[in-house]
C-alpha positions, 0 to 999 in steps of 0.5 A: 500500500502507498499512503499519499500526503504529508504528516503535517496534516492531521488527516494523513497522520491519523491514517499513518498511525493506524497503519503502524498500530495494525502493523500493516506495511506501506510506503509513503508518497509525500505530495502537497495539495498546493505544490503537487495539485495536478498529481493529487487530482489524478489520485483524488478528484478533490485534490485532497489528502490522504489517499491510500493506494491498495495493492490491488490498484484501487485508491481509497480517499478520505481518512474516515473511509480509509480507516473504516477499510483498515478497521475491517481487515484487522482482528477485532481485538486490535481494531481502533473502533469496536464492531457494534453497540454502545462502545462503537457509538461512543468511540465514533461520537468522540471521534466526530468531535475530534474530526471537527476540531481538526477540520476547524483548525485547518480552516482557521489556518487557511483563513489566517495564512492563505488569504490576503490580509485584506480578504480575511473575515474577522467574524469568520475567524472568531467563529472558527476560534469559538468552534475550536475552543468549544471542541477542546473544552468538550474533549477536555471534559471527556478525558477523565480516565486513561483513554477517552472512550473505552479501556484501551486506545481507540480512534477517538484518542488517535484523532484527538491527539493528532488534532491537538498536536496540529493545533499546538504547532499551527495555533500556539497563541490560542493556548495558555500553559496548562489550559487543557491539562487532561488533553496535555497528558493524553497527547504526551502519552500517545505521542510517546507510543511507537505508532505515533513516533513512527509517524511524527508531526513534521512541518510540510 
């Protein structure tokens, strides 16, 4: 398999972490959605990352779809999402908030650093910032034990940590030291795990 994208993307990174967690062998193709758009459009009509090229020649797009596929080809006890029931709903619900956090953080980055200064909409920036802080507060309140959803690491933890790490690198002025102590602890523990260290955050 070939994973396409850069590790400064929380969406690419969570797929890479899952691949390492599952001990699935893969190669990387480091393409940028900006400087390599033509090549990206050949893989994904939206020109977005990640994309995962399978050995059979099929290309999967969208991190949620890719992770659903990976979750279905590994043993149930290793899967990052439970197969059914309340535990599955819990993991997917927390993951949805963490994904929203990542999406709003990326949108805020684009608004502040990709637009011409005179084109930046301060009302939209304020809205994105409120959504980011709302998600962070919600996740902080959930982090009452070792893991966010169950008694082991799940996709909820992976997605939360990659989004949180992205925020610390891209929007550090938004944070006060110790503002989210539980998320700090979760991120510190996860980033020290082998699957996270094998796919470290790297500026694109």
